[in-house]
Structure formats: structure tokens, C-alpha cells
N, CA, C and O of each residue as an XYZ file, in Angstrom:
904
protein
N       0.829     -1.210      0.000
C       0.000      0.000      0.000
C       0.865      1.262      0.000
O       0.500      2.283     -0.584
N       2.031      1.169      0.675
C       2.901      2.328      0.782
C       3.512      2.707     -0.563
O       3.700      3.888     -0.859
N       3.823      1.685     -1.383
C       4.524      1.966     -2.637
C       3.693      2.818     -3.597
O       4.228      3.790     -4.130
N       2.389      2.506     -3.853
C       1.571      3.375     -4.729
C       1.433      4.791     -4.190
O       1.448      5.756     -4.954
N       1.296      4.917     -2.850
C       1.187      6.250     -2.255
C       2.466      7.040     -2.455
O       2.430      8.232     -2.760
N       3.603      6.366     -2.280
C       4.893      7.020     -2.467
C       5.063      7.461     -3.913
O       5.562      8.554     -4.179
N       4.639      6.595     -4.862
C       4.731      6.924     -6.290
C       3.884      8.147     -6.621
O       4.316      9.031     -7.361
N       2.655      8.191     -6.060
C       1.755      9.324     -6.296
C       2.347     10.620     -5.753
O       2.286     11.666     -6.400
N       2.925     10.533     -4.545
C       3.540     11.714     -3.930
C       4.692     12.237     -4.780
O       4.813     13.441     -5.004
N       5.541     11.317     -5.253
C       6.688     11.716     -6.068
C       6.245     12.326     -7.395
O       6.863     13.268     -7.891
N       5.150     11.773     -7.975
C       4.631     12.295     -9.235
C       4.115     13.718     -9.059
O       4.380     14.579     -9.897
N       3.377     13.975     -7.972
C       2.847     15.316     -7.697
C       3.985     16.294     -7.447
O       3.975     17.420     -7.946
N       4.968     15.849     -6.667
C       6.118     16.699     -6.371
C       6.887     17.022     -7.636
O       7.370     18.140     -7.814
N       6.999     16.028     -8.520
C       7.712     16.242     -9.786
C       6.994     17.243    -10.663
O       7.629     18.102    -11.275
N       5.668     17.143    -10.730
C       4.873     18.086    -11.535
C       4.998     19.495    -10.979
O       5.141     20.457    -11.733
N       4.943     19.616     -9.645
C       5.070     20.936     -9.024
C       6.435     21.531     -9.306
O       6.565     22.728     -9.561
N       7.464     20.674     -9.256
C       8.823     21.152     -9.527
C       8.950     21.612    -10.959
O       9.597     22.625    -11.223
N       8.325     20.868    -11.926
C       8.376     21.233    -13.339
C       7.707     22.577    -13.568
O       8.221     23.426    -14.295
N       6.522     22.762    -12.920
C       5.789     24.020    -13.072
C       6.613     25.189    -12.554
O       6.658     26.262    -13.157
N       7.267     24.951    -11.415
C       8.052     26.018    -10.805
C       9.249     26.386    -11.682
O       9.708     27.529    -11.682
N       9.752     25.386    -12.439
C      10.972     25.605    -13.226
C      10.700     26.217    -14.595
O      11.640     26.456    -15.353
N       9.437     26.477    -14.929
C       9.130     27.043    -16.235
C       9.797     28.403    -16.398
O       9.802     29.229    -15.485
N      10.356     28.611    -17.579
C      11.105     29.831    -17.866
C      10.250     30.834    -18.630
O       9.103     30.558    -18.984
N      10.839     32.013    -18.877
C      10.180     33.023    -19.705
C       9.834     32.429    -21.067
O       8.733     32.631    -21.580
N      10.781     31.696    -21.645
C      10.558     31.082    -22.962
C       9.419     30.081    -22.916
O       8.590     30.044    -23.825
N       9.366     29.256    -21.853
C       8.293     28.260    -21.728
C       6.918     28.929    -21.696
O       6.013     28.544    -22.436
N       6.776     29.924    -20.839
C       5.487     30.615    -20.733
C       5.139     31.332    -22.044
O       3.981     31.355    -22.459
N       6.147     31.912    -22.682
C       5.904     32.623    -23.938
C       5.441     31.664    -25.028
O       4.542     31.988    -25.803
N       6.051     30.490    -25.086
C       5.644     29.499    -26.086
C       4.212     29.021    -25.839
O       3.439     28.851    -26.782
N       3.867     28.807    -24.583
C       2.482     28.424    -24.257
C       1.515     29.539    -24.660
O       0.430     29.282    -25.182
N       1.928     30.768    -24.407
C       1.107     31.912    -24.808
C       0.935     31.978    -26.306
O      -0.154     32.279    -26.796
N       1.999     31.701    -27.041
C       1.927     31.714    -28.507
C       0.908     30.700    -29.020
O       0.148     30.980    -29.948
N       0.903     29.515    -28.401
C      -0.052     28.473    -28.812
C      -1.490     28.926    -28.603
O      -2.352     28.722    -29.459
N      -1.734     29.546    -27.449
C      -3.091     30.007    -27.152
C      -3.458     31.227    -27.990
O      -4.618     31.400    -28.363
N      -2.488     32.059    -28.281
C      -2.721     33.223    -29.136
C      -3.119     32.760    -30.537
O      -4.036     33.311    -31.146
N      -2.419     31.743    -31.037
C      -2.718     31.205    -32.363
C      -4.131     30.657    -32.424
O      -4.799     30.743    -33.455
N      -4.584     30.091    -31.306
C      -5.950     29.553    -31.231
C      -6.976     30.636    -30.896
O      -8.158     30.342    -30.716
N      -6.520     31.891    -30.814
C      -7.365     33.046    -30.484
C      -7.983     32.967    -29.091
O      -9.042     33.535    -28.823
N      -7.281     32.240    -28.208
C      -7.659     32.205    -26.797
C      -6.875     33.330    -26.124
O      -5.857     33.089    -25.476
N      -7.358     34.550    -26.282
C      -6.593     35.717    -25.847
C      -6.461     35.815    -24.336
O      -5.421     36.233    -23.829
N      -7.509     35.431    -23.612
C      -7.416     35.460    -22.154
C      -6.427     34.424    -21.645
O      -5.656     34.686    -20.721
N      -6.455     33.246    -22.256
C      -5.501     32.202    -21.875
C      -4.078     32.608    -22.205
O      -3.162     32.407    -21.409
N      -3.899     33.188    -23.398
C      -2.564     33.644    -23.807
C      -2.063     34.745    -22.881
O      -0.889     34.771    -22.511
N      -2.966     35.655    -22.510
C      -2.594     36.754    -21.627
C      -2.081     36.227    -20.284
O      -1.124     36.759    -19.723
N      -2.727     35.179    -19.779
C      -2.294     34.589    -18.510
C      -0.878     34.034    -18.626
O      -0.070     34.196    -17.712
N      -0.575     33.380    -19.745
C       0.766     32.811    -19.939
C       1.819     33.921    -20.085
O       2.884     33.860    -19.470
N       1.510     34.921    -20.895
C       2.468     36.014    -21.097
C       2.685     36.804    -19.805
O       3.792     37.263    -19.524
N       1.612     36.956    -19.026
C       1.737     37.652    -17.745
C       2.664     36.876    -16.809
O       3.471     37.467    -16.092
N       2.540     35.545    -16.822
C       3.438     34.706    -16.017
C       4.882     34.887    -16.466
O       5.792     34.935    -15.638
N       5.093     34.988    -17.785
C       6.447     35.193    -18.316
C       7.010     36.532    -17.846
O       8.166     36.618    -17.431
N       6.187     37.567    -17.915
C       6.619     38.911    -17.516
C       6.964     38.950    -16.031
O       7.953     39.567    -15.636
N       6.141     38.287    -15.205
C       6.317     38.359    -13.755
C       7.624     37.717    -13.287
O       8.136     38.063    -12.222
N       8.166     36.784    -14.076
C       9.413     36.130    -13.676
C      10.562     37.126    -13.510
O      11.430     36.947    -12.656
N      10.559     38.182    -14.340
C      11.648     39.168    -14.285
C      11.127     40.595    -14.129
O      11.810     41.552    -14.494
N       9.931     40.736    -13.592
C       9.278     42.044    -13.550
C      10.092     43.080    -12.765
O      10.244     44.219    -13.207
N      10.610     42.680    -11.607
C      11.382     43.617    -10.780
C      12.676     44.012    -11.480
O      13.021     45.192    -11.548
N      13.392     43.009    -12.002
C      14.659     43.271    -12.695
C      14.435     44.123    -13.936
O      15.240     45.003    -14.240
N      13.347     43.866    -14.654
C      13.037     44.646    -15.856
C      12.757     46.100    -15.493
O      13.199     47.016    -16.187
N      12.016     46.307    -14.398
C      11.725     47.658    -13.953
C      12.990     48.416    -13.586
O      13.127     49.597    -13.908
N      13.913     47.742    -12.913
C      15.189     48.363    -12.542
C      16.015     48.698    -13.783
O      16.640     49.756    -13.858
N      16.009     47.783    -14.753
C      16.742     47.990    -16.011
C      16.214     49.222    -16.745
O      16.989     50.059    -17.208
N      14.886     49.322    -16.847
C      14.273     50.440    -17.564
C      14.483     51.763    -16.825
O      14.680     52.803    -17.452
N      14.439     51.719    -15.485
C      14.674     52.933    -14.700
C      16.106     53.429    -14.886
O      16.345     54.630    -15.010
N      17.047     52.500    -14.906
C      18.447     52.878    -15.110
C      18.642     53.440    -16.512
O      19.372     54.412    -16.704
N      17.989     52.826    -17.486
C      18.104     53.298    -18.862
C      17.553     54.717    -19.001
O      18.133     55.550    -19.697
N      16.443     54.980    -18.342
C      15.847     56.326    -18.357
C      16.787     57.333    -17.701
O      16.950     58.452    -18.187
N      17.396     56.926    -16.604
C      18.345     57.788    -15.906
C      19.550     58.091    -16.798
O      20.004     59.233    -16.867
N      20.067     57.060    -17.480
C      21.237     57.229    -18.336
C      20.952     58.119    -19.540
O      21.855     58.779    -20.053
N      19.690     58.140    -19.995
C      19.342     58.951    -21.166
C      19.531     60.446    -20.892
O      19.598     61.245    -21.826
N      19.616     60.820    -19.614
C      19.774     62.225    -19.234
C      21.214     62.547    -18.811
O      21.500     63.649    -18.344
N      22.111     61.571    -18.982
C      23.499     61.739    -18.548
C      24.442     61.814    -19.746
O      24.107     61.358    -20.839
N      25.601     62.382    -19.536
C      26.630     62.391    -20.569
C      27.325     61.032    -20.605
O      27.203     60.238    -19.673
N      28.059     60.770    -21.698
C      28.796     59.514    -21.823
C      29.782     59.345    -20.667
O      29.961     58.244    -20.146
N      30.412     60.442    -20.279
C      31.379     60.402    -19.177
C      30.691     60.040    -17.860
O      31.217     59.243    -17.082
N      29.531     60.618    -17.614
C      28.792     60.328    -16.381
C      28.352     58.867    -16.327
O      28.384     58.238    -15.269
N      27.939     58.333    -17.484
C      27.528     56.923    -17.554
C      28.721     56.017    -17.235
O      28.594     55.045    -16.491
N      29.879     56.353    -17.809
C      31.085     55.552    -17.578
C      31.444     55.525    -16.090
O      31.841     54.488    -15.558
N      31.302     56.666    -15.429
C      31.599     56.723    -14.001
C      30.569     55.940    -13.191
O      30.907     55.283    -12.206
N      29.317     56.017    -13.615
C      28.229     55.397    -12.847
C      28.262     53.877    -12.925
O      27.908     53.206    -11.956
N      28.677     53.326    -14.050
C      28.577     51.877    -14.245
C      29.891     51.267    -14.715
O      29.899     50.225    -15.370
N      30.996     51.915    -14.381
C      32.322     51.414    -14.751
C      32.464     51.148    -16.249
O      33.192     50.246    -16.665
N      31.764     51.938    -17.043
C      31.899     51.824    -18.489
C      31.138     50.671    -19.113
O      31.235     50.460    -20.322
N      30.383     49.919    -18.324
C      29.656     48.776    -18.878
C      28.422     49.245    -19.642
O      27.666     50.094    -19.171
N      28.236     48.678    -20.821
C      27.056     49.003    -21.634
C      25.929     48.060    -21.238
O      26.141     46.859    -21.070
N      24.740     48.609    -21.092
C      23.593     47.762    -20.758
C      23.218     46.881    -21.939
O      22.939     47.376    -23.031
N      23.212     45.586    -21.714
C      22.837     44.654    -22.769
C      21.318     44.598    -22.902
O      20.613     44.621    -21.894
N      20.797     44.525    -24.147
C      19.342     44.395    -24.313
C      18.845     43.069    -23.752
O      19.622     42.128    -23.590
N      17.567     42.995    -23.460
C      16.957     41.800    -22.878
C      15.886     41.267    -23.837
O      14.696     41.453    -23.586
N      16.288     40.606    -24.932
C      15.314     40.207    -25.953
C      14.233     39.246    -25.460
O      13.082     39.356    -25.881
N      14.581     38.303    -24.572
C      13.570     37.370    -24.065
C      12.520     38.109    -23.234
O      11.320     37.871    -23.373
N      12.987     39.001    -22.375
C      12.044     39.785    -21.573
C      11.186     40.660    -22.471
O       9.975     40.762    -22.275
N      11.815     41.293    -23.459
C      11.095     42.183    -24.374
C      10.022     41.426    -25.136
O       8.910     41.923    -25.315
N      10.354     40.232    -25.580
C       9.396     39.416    -26.348
C       8.156     39.110    -25.513
O       7.039     39.132    -26.029
N       8.349     38.826    -24.230
C       7.208     38.538    -23.354
C       6.310     39.761    -23.213
O       5.086     39.647    -23.288
N       6.915     40.931    -23.010
C       6.124     42.164    -22.903
C       5.405     42.468    -24.217
O       4.234     42.847    -24.218
N       6.113     42.301    -25.332
C       5.513     42.577    -26.639
C       4.292     41.679    -26.883
O       3.240     42.151    -27.313
N       4.448     40.386    -26.604
C       3.354     39.440    -26.819
C       2.176     39.730    -25.896
O       1.017     39.633    -26.297
N       2.494     40.088    -24.647
C       1.428     40.471    -23.708
C       0.694     41.703    -24.237
O      -0.529     41.793    -24.126
N       1.434     42.643    -24.806
C       0.821     43.839    -25.376
C      -0.136     43.507    -26.508
O      -1.204     44.110    -26.620
N       0.244     42.545    -27.354
C      -0.642     42.142    -28.447
C      -1.952     41.586    -27.910
O      -3.023     41.861    -28.451
N      -1.858     40.793    -26.828
C      -3.079     40.254    -26.209
C      -3.939     41.362    -25.637
O      -5.152     41.389    -25.841
N      -3.306     42.272    -24.921
C      -4.055     43.397    -24.332
C      -4.755     44.193    -25.428
O      -5.887     44.643    -25.250
N      -4.083     44.365    -26.555
C      -4.691     45.110    -27.669
C      -5.903     44.359    -28.224
O      -6.933     44.967    -28.514
N      -5.779     43.047    -28.371
C      -6.901     42.239    -28.863
C      -8.094     42.316    -27.918
O      -9.247     42.255    -28.347
N      -7.801     42.450    -26.625
C      -8.863     42.522    -25.609
C      -9.312     43.962    -25.354
O     -10.060     44.232    -24.415
N      -8.837     44.894    -26.214
C      -9.221     46.311    -26.158
C      -8.704     47.020    -24.906
O      -9.256     48.039    -24.493
N      -7.651     46.481    -24.310
C      -7.025     47.133    -23.155
C      -5.833     47.954    -23.657
O      -4.681     47.610    -23.392
N      -6.113     49.026    -24.373
C      -5.052     49.759    -25.070
C      -4.058     50.442    -24.136
O      -2.878     50.562    -24.465
N      -4.525     50.888    -22.981
C      -3.616     51.535    -22.028
C      -2.560     50.550    -21.542
O      -1.373     50.872    -21.491
N      -3.009     49.336    -21.182
C      -2.074     48.303    -20.739
C      -1.182     47.852    -21.893
O       0.009     47.600    -21.708
N      -1.767     47.753    -23.080
C      -0.986     47.339    -24.256
C       0.154     48.310    -24.515
O       1.279     47.896    -24.797
N      -0.138     49.604    -24.419
C       0.887     50.613    -24.670
C       2.022     50.513    -23.648
O       3.192     50.652    -24.005
N       1.680     50.272    -22.381
C       2.715     50.088    -21.354
C       3.638     48.931    -21.722
O       4.856     49.019    -21.562
N       3.046     47.850    -22.216
C       3.836     46.674    -22.592
C       4.739     46.960    -23.785
O       5.895     46.538    -23.801
N       4.222     47.670    -24.781
C       5.036     47.993    -25.962
C       6.167     48.955    -25.593
O       7.271     48.853    -26.128
N       5.889     49.887    -24.678
C       6.933     50.799    -24.200
C       8.047     50.001    -23.512
O       9.232     50.246    -23.736
N       7.647     49.052    -22.680
C       8.633     48.225    -21.984
C       9.439     47.399    -22.980
O      10.655     47.271    -22.839
N       8.764     46.835    -23.994
C       9.441     46.005    -24.991
C      10.495     46.800    -25.752
O      11.597     46.308    -25.993
N      10.154     48.032    -26.130
C      11.099     48.908    -26.833
C      12.304     49.220    -25.944
O      13.443     49.228    -26.412
N      12.045     49.475    -24.665
C      13.129     49.791    -23.737
C      14.051     48.607    -23.488
O      15.263     48.775    -23.355
N      13.474     47.407    -23.424
C      14.260     46.210    -23.144
C      15.016     45.701    -24.363
O      16.067     45.074    -24.232
N      14.480     45.972    -25.544
C      15.159     45.540    -26.776
C      14.899     46.545    -27.887
O      13.893     46.442    -28.589
N      15.799     47.524    -28.057
C      15.596     48.557    -29.080
C      15.752     48.055    -30.508
O      15.711     48.849    -31.448
N      15.931     46.748    -30.685
C      15.987     46.158    -32.025
C      14.671     45.479    -32.413
O      14.573     44.884    -33.486
N      13.669     45.566    -31.550
C      12.394     44.902    -31.805
C      11.475     45.829    -32.604
O      10.686     46.584    -32.036
N      11.592     45.756    -33.923
C      10.864     46.660    -34.800
C       9.361     46.606    -34.638
O       8.690     47.636    -34.704
N       8.820     45.406    -34.424
C       7.366     45.261    -34.293
C       6.830     46.044    -33.095
O       5.712     46.557    -33.133
N       7.635     46.133    -32.032
C       7.201     46.884    -30.846
C       7.153     48.380    -31.141
O       6.252     49.075    -30.670
N       8.118     48.882    -31.921
C       8.087     50.295    -32.334
C       6.838     50.566    -33.173
O       6.188     51.600    -33.019
N       6.513     49.625    -34.060
C       5.325     49.797    -34.908
C       4.059     49.873    -34.056
O       3.233     50.767    -34.239
N       3.912     48.927    -33.122
C       2.711     48.901    -32.287
C       2.625     50.147    -31.424
O       1.539     50.692    -31.225
N       3.765     50.606    -30.906
C       3.758     51.834    -30.105
C       3.329     53.020    -30.961
O       2.542     53.857    -30.519
N       3.841     53.090    -32.173
C       3.488     54.197    -33.073
C       1.988     54.251    -33.319
O       1.393     55.329    -33.327
N       1.383     53.096    -33.520
C      -0.034     53.051    -33.867
C      -0.938     53.336    -32.672
O      -2.077     53.770    -32.845
N      -0.429     53.092    -31.440
C      -1.260     53.291    -30.252
C      -1.010     54.617    -29.532
O      -1.926     55.190    -28.943
N       0.226     55.099    -29.583
C       0.614     56.176    -28.676
C       0.308     57.575    -29.178
O      -0.147     58.422    -28.410
N       0.552     57.829    -30.459
C       0.600     59.216    -30.919
C      -0.703     59.666    -31.561
O      -1.317     58.944    -32.348
N      -1.102     60.868    -31.205
C      -2.319     61.453    -31.769
C      -2.018     62.030    -33.149
O      -0.868     62.085    -33.585
N      -3.077     62.457    -33.819
C      -2.909     63.055    -35.151
C      -2.059     64.319    -35.083
O      -1.418     64.696    -36.063
N      -2.057     64.974    -33.916
C      -1.288     66.211    -33.757
C       0.209     65.948    -33.555
O       1.020     66.869    -33.640
N       0.562     64.711    -33.293
C       1.971     64.369    -33.065
C       2.442     63.389    -34.138
O       2.979     62.320    -33.846
N       2.224     63.790    -35.375
C       2.563     62.909    -36.486
C       4.075     62.701    -36.623
O       4.518     61.648    -37.080
N       4.859     63.695    -36.230
C       6.316     63.547    -36.316
C       6.792     62.345    -35.501
O       7.559     61.519    -35.997
N       6.336     62.248    -34.250
C       6.759     61.143    -33.384
C       6.300     59.802    -33.948
O       7.032     58.813    -33.908
N       5.077     59.785    -34.474
C       4.563     58.554    -35.080
C       5.436     58.146    -36.254
O       5.781     56.973    -36.397
N       5.792     59.100    -37.088
C       6.619     58.802    -38.260
C       8.010     58.329    -37.863
O       8.578     57.458    -38.523
N       8.568     58.896    -36.785
C       9.893     58.457    -36.320
C       9.850     57.000    -35.874
O      10.740     56.218    -36.209
N       8.811     56.635    -35.117
C       8.681     55.245    -34.680
C       8.463     54.319    -35.872
O       9.036     53.231    -35.930
N       7.637     54.749    -36.821
C       7.387     53.922    -38.001
C       8.661     53.727    -38.816
O       8.919     52.636    -39.324
N       9.457     54.791    -38.939
C      10.700     54.671    -39.694
C      11.678     53.747    -38.974
O      12.350     52.933    -39.608
N      11.755     53.875    -37.649
C      12.620     52.996    -36.866
C      12.198     51.537    -37.062
O      13.034     50.663    -37.295
N      10.892     51.290    -36.964
C      10.372     49.937    -37.133
C      10.657     49.404    -38.528
O      11.046     48.247    -38.687
N      10.466     50.246    -39.540
C      10.716     49.834    -40.921
C      12.185     49.478    -41.125
O      12.506     48.479    -41.767
N      13.083     50.309    -40.569
C      14.521     50.053    -40.698
C      14.937     48.779    -39.980
O      15.948     48.168    -40.326
N      14.152     48.374    -38.973
C      14.436     47.137    -38.246
C      13.752     45.920    -38.875
O      13.780     44.820    -38.322
N      13.140     46.139    -40.037
C      12.598     45.012    -40.794
C      11.119     44.744    -40.665
O      10.647     43.705    -41.126
N      10.369     45.644    -40.056
C       8.925     45.448    -39.893
C       8.202     45.885    -41.172
O       8.146     47.074    -41.484
N       7.655     44.923    -41.902
C       7.003     45.201    -43.188
C       5.771     46.091    -43.015
O       5.529     46.980    -43.832
N       4.992     45.856    -41.954
C       3.785     46.674    -41.717
C       4.148     48.140    -41.523
O       3.406     49.033    -41.932
N       5.299     48.381    -40.894
C       5.729     49.757    -40.641
C       6.091     50.462    -41.939
O       5.828     51.655    -42.091
N       6.693     49.736    -42.877
C       7.044     50.343    -44.172
C       5.791     50.842    -44.882
O       5.772     51.938    -45.443
N       4.754     50.027    -44.848
C       3.485     50.402    -45.494
C       2.861     51.602    -44.787
O       2.412     52.550    -45.431
N       2.839     51.551    -43.440
C       2.237     52.639    -42.662
C       3.014     53.942    -42.844
O       2.421     55.021    -42.866
N       4.327     53.846    -42.973
C       5.172     55.027    -43.187
C       4.755     55.740    -44.468
O       4.629     56.964    -44.492
N       4.543     54.972    -45.530
C       4.117     55.547    -46.809
C       2.674     56.039    -46.737
O       2.355     57.119    -47.235
N       1.805     55.245    -46.115
C       0.389     55.618    -46.020
C       0.184     56.916    -45.242
O      -0.770     57.652    -45.491
N       1.091     57.192    -44.295
C       0.988     58.417    -43.493
C       1.769     59.585    -44.099
O       1.891     60.644    -43.484
N       2.297     59.382    -45.313
C       3.049     60.436    -46.024
C       4.147     61.031    -45.135
O       4.335     62.247    -45.088
N       4.864     60.151    -44.433
C       5.889     60.626    -43.496
C       7.019     61.381    -44.198
O       7.605     62.304    -43.633
N       7.315     60.984    -45.423
C       8.358     61.689    -46.173
C       8.016     63.176    -46.326
O       8.911     64.019    -46.388
N       6.702     63.495    -46.385
C       6.278     64.887    -46.519
C       6.568     65.679    -45.241
O       6.925     66.856    -45.302
N       6.410     65.024    -44.080
C       6.768     65.681    -42.825
C       8.248     66.032    -42.799
O       8.638     67.119    -42.371
N       9.067     65.090    -43.266
C      10.510     65.337    -43.316
C      10.820     66.519    -44.227
O      11.645     67.369    -43.890
N      10.162     66.571    -45.372
C      10.381     67.657    -46.327
C       9.990     69.006    -45.741
O      10.679     70.004    -45.954
N       8.882     69.035    -45.002
C       8.445     70.299    -44.387
C       9.469     70.813    -43.381
O       9.749     72.010    -43.329
N      10.029     69.900    -42.580
C      11.059     70.322    -41.617
C      12.317     70.786    -42.355
O      12.980     71.731    -41.928
N      12.636     70.122    -43.451
C      13.807     70.523    -44.238
C      13.621     71.948    -44.775
O      14.531     72.773    -44.690
N      12.455     72.224    -45.317
C      12.173     73.562    -45.855
C      12.236     74.620    -44.760
O      12.781     75.704    -44.969
N      11.679     74.307    -43.597
C      11.709     75.248    -42.473
C      13.153     75.470    -42.016
O      13.539     76.576    -41.641
N      13.936     74.394    -42.057
C      15.342     74.515    -41.692
C      16.102     75.424    -42.638
O      16.943     76.210    -42.201
N      15.812     75.325    -43.947
C      16.453     76.185    -44.946
C      16.129     77.655    -44.669
O      17.004     78.518    -44.742
N      14.875     77.923    -44.355
C      14.447     79.298    -44.059
C      15.237     79.866    -42.876
O      15.696     81.008    -42.920
N      15.391     79.071    -41.830
C      16.086     79.536    -40.631
C      17.600     79.603    -40.853
O      18.277     80.464    -40.291
N      18.123     78.694    -41.672
C      19.548     78.729    -41.981
C      19.902     79.989    -42.766
O      20.964     80.576    -42.559
N      19.015     80.399    -43.663
C      19.261     81.581    -44.497
C      19.358     82.868    -43.684
O      20.010     83.826    -44.098
N      18.706     82.883    -42.527
C      18.799     84.078    -41.668
C      19.793     83.852    -40.519
O      19.846     84.612    -39.552
N      20.583     82.768    -40.666
C      21.647     82.424    -39.709
C      21.122     82.129    -38.302
O      21.814     82.343    -37.307
N      19.897     81.638    -38.246
C      19.345     81.175    -36.972
C      19.719     79.696    -36.837
O      18.892     78.806    -37.037
N      20.986     79.463    -36.493
C      21.571     78.125    -36.604
C      20.948     77.101    -35.658
O      20.686     75.967    -36.059
N      20.711     77.491    -34.411
C      20.134     76.547    -33.452
C      18.743     76.097    -33.890
O      18.420     74.909    -33.858
N      17.930     77.064    -34.300
C      16.567     76.736    -34.738
C      16.595     75.878    -35.996
O      15.809     74.941    -36.134
N      17.504     76.202    -36.915
C      17.634     75.422    -38.151
C      18.093     74.007    -37.837
O      17.622     73.044    -38.443
N      19.009     73.885    -36.894
C      19.531     72.577    -36.502
C      18.407     71.664    -36.004
O      18.358     70.479    -36.334
N      17.509     72.238    -35.207
C      16.361     71.466    -34.705
C      15.528     70.929    -35.859
O      15.103     69.774    -35.835
N      15.292     71.761    -36.871
C      14.485     71.341    -38.022
C      15.178     70.240    -38.821
O      14.540     69.267    -39.221
N      16.479     70.391    -39.054
C      17.200     69.372    -39.828
C      17.316     68.060    -39.051
O      17.291     66.979    -39.638
N      17.444     68.165    -37.729
C      17.455     66.953    -36.899
C      16.155     66.167    -37.086
O      16.172     64.950    -37.273
N      15.031     66.884    -37.034
C      13.733     66.241    -37.213
C      13.599     65.646    -38.610
O      13.117     64.526    -38.773
N      14.025     66.395    -39.608
C      13.958     65.903    -40.990
C      14.726     64.598    -41.139
O      14.264     63.674    -41.809
N      15.900     64.521    -40.512
C      16.747     63.329    -40.618
C      16.174     62.161    -39.824
O      16.227     61.014    -40.268
N      15.634     62.453    -38.664
C      15.063     61.358    -37.861
C      13.844     60.741    -38.534
O      13.594     59.543    -38.399
N      13.095     61.551    -39.252
C      11.923     61.032    -39.962
C      12.334     60.334    -41.257
O      11.759     59.315    -41.638
N      13.346     60.906    -41.930
C      13.813     60.313    -43.193
C      15.343     60.362    -43.250
O      15.910     61.321    -43.774
N      16.016     59.337    -42.717
C      17.481     59.329    -42.681
C      18.142     59.193    -44.051
O      19.367     59.260    -44.149
N      17.350     59.003    -45.112
C      17.911     58.818    -46.461
C      18.200     60.141    -47.176
O      18.744     60.143    -48.280
N      17.838     61.264    -46.550
C      17.994     62.559    -47.212
C      19.413     63.094    -47.017
O      19.728     63.649    -45.964
N      20.266     62.929    -48.029
C      21.663     63.376    -47.910
C      21.761     64.903    -47.799
O      22.642     65.420    -47.113
N      20.863     65.617    -48.469
C      20.924     67.084    -48.419
C      20.645     67.612    -47.018
O      21.186     68.647    -46.628
N      19.809     66.914    -46.260
C      19.517     67.343    -44.889
C      20.779     67.240    -44.028
O      21.007     68.083    -43.161
N      21.594     66.215    -44.264
C      22.856     66.080    -43.523
C      23.811     67.219    -43.884
O      24.493     67.769    -43.019
N      23.850     67.562    -45.171
C      24.718     68.665    -45.616
C      24.309     69.958    -44.925
O      25.155     70.695    -44.417
N      23.007     70.229    -44.908
C      22.520     71.472    -44.301
C      22.731     71.470    -42.787
O      23.019     72.508    -42.192
N      22.585     70.296    -42.172
C      22.843     70.226    -40.736
C      24.327     70.510    -40.463
O      24.671     71.158    -39.475
N      25.192     70.018    -41.345
C      26.620     70.306    -41.225
C      26.905     71.790    -41.300
O      27.771     72.299    -40.588
N      26.175     72.492    -42.166
C      26.348     73.938    -42.274
C      25.929     74.642    -40.985
O      26.536     75.634    -40.580
N      24.879     74.113    -40.346
C      24.457     74.685    -39.056
C      25.570     74.521    -38.022
O      25.883     75.457    -37.286
N      26.163     73.336    -37.969
C      27.249     73.099    -37.008
C      28.438     74.018    -37.298
O      29.085     74.514    -36.376
N      28.713     74.238    -38.558
C      29.798     75.166    -38.913
C      29.480     76.576    -38.395
O      30.335     77.258    -37.829
N      28.231     76.985    -38.605
C      27.817     78.305    -38.136
C      27.921     78.445    -36.627
O      28.159     79.536    -36.109
N      27.737     77.312    -35.915
C      27.839     77.298    -34.447
C      29.262     76.999    -33.979
O      29.524     76.898    -32.780
N      30.182     76.858    -34.945
C      31.598     76.562    -34.681
C      31.768     75.228    -33.941
O      32.672     75.067    -33.121
N      30.881     74.282    -34.251
C      31.019     72.910    -33.724
C      31.612     72.064    -34.839
O      30.904     71.339    -35.537
N      32.913     72.171    -34.988
C      33.577     71.634    -36.175
C      33.610     70.109    -36.213
O      33.521     69.519    -37.290
N      33.736     69.467    -35.064
C      33.735     68.003    -35.049
C      32.393     67.453    -35.521
O      32.345     66.521    -36.323
N      31.308     68.035    -35.021
C      29.974     67.591    -35.451
C      29.772     67.861    -36.943
O      29.195     67.043    -37.661
N      30.253     69.015    -37.396
C      30.123     69.349    -38.816
C      30.852     68.323    -39.681
O      30.854     68.439    -40.906
């Protein structure tokens, strides 16, 4: 009688141990299966479990990254002994997938938080930039939307390439370029520089914008940048 009971106990303990040992990848894969079956609530539960495994560490990583964005290169080197923060693609993937579920369930506020986290954890995740662009920016902030779409397109997101063209983002870049020319002609170098920066961020393929930005740096006597 003892042997079957012992076997049952060991089996339960083994299952509990397996569940406890599930990784971010394991939960994400389970979420993918449920997402494919359009079980969005089930998928959300799996992706949430994946996110929670590293939630505290991810929050600390993103907070440090935000802090570093306001520091000089020298200050960063002093703060972290020159170590560069490595991206966290597995963590980012979990947040991105959770965001897709939240979007399907019409929880756009939560979805946007997830896409923001995904971008911060892995700045090479083009799909996350695309989703953020489509959710975050209003019609009045088309420049920011176009910058995210261009970033996503450059990272290989096909949907972003289409959206970039559909939103006539190249026209926004051209408008900033024209405004920059106007300000450069009156030697308002700082103001012109801002316009050319925007033109380039929206459309990095414009060689003339780089030339004009170089002229602004020359006017400001910033010869290395020029």
C-alpha cells in the first residue's frame, strides 16, 4: 500500500517542480499556442506569467536606462564602470506578446505600457516600435509617429514600411527641411539645426539634410559635429 502512495507523492512533487521551473521562454511558447488559437485570455495569462518572472529586474533595467538617457557619456562611464547595458530580448518578447493580447482585448492603455517596456528592453524589436506608433501618438503628433514607423521599418517590420508611406511621413521630413532652410538663411543656426534633426530622424535617407545640418554646425563653430 505504501509503494503506490509514495509513487503518487513523487509524481505530484515532480509536476510541481516542473511548473516552478518554467522559464520566460516556456510561458511565452504556451502563450503563442493560445494566441494562435485566439484564446486571448488564456494567452494573456501565460504572457503575464512570463513577464512576472523578471518584472522587478526589468523595472530596474528600464529605470536605469531612463536615468542614463539624461546623462553624458562620461557620467555613464563613471556610474557603471563603463559597462554598456545589454538588451533583454527574451524579456522584451514577453512584454511585446502580452501587449498584443491586451490590444486584442481592447485594453489599449495596458498594451501601450507593454510595448513601451518592450522597446526599452530591446531597441531592435521593430514590431514593438510599430505597435507603439499606432497606439501612442495622436494626429497632432505625427512627427513622433513617423519616427517610430521609420525605426520599425529600418528594423525590418514590413507593416511599418506600409504605414510610413500611407501616413506620407516623407512629406513631414520635407516640411522640416524647408523650415530649416528658411532659418539657416537668416543664420538662426540653433533653430535650423532642430528642423534638420527632425527631418533626418523622420527620413534618414535625405543626404541634403545632412549637408545642411553640417552647415548649421559650422555656423555654431562645432567643427567636429560638422
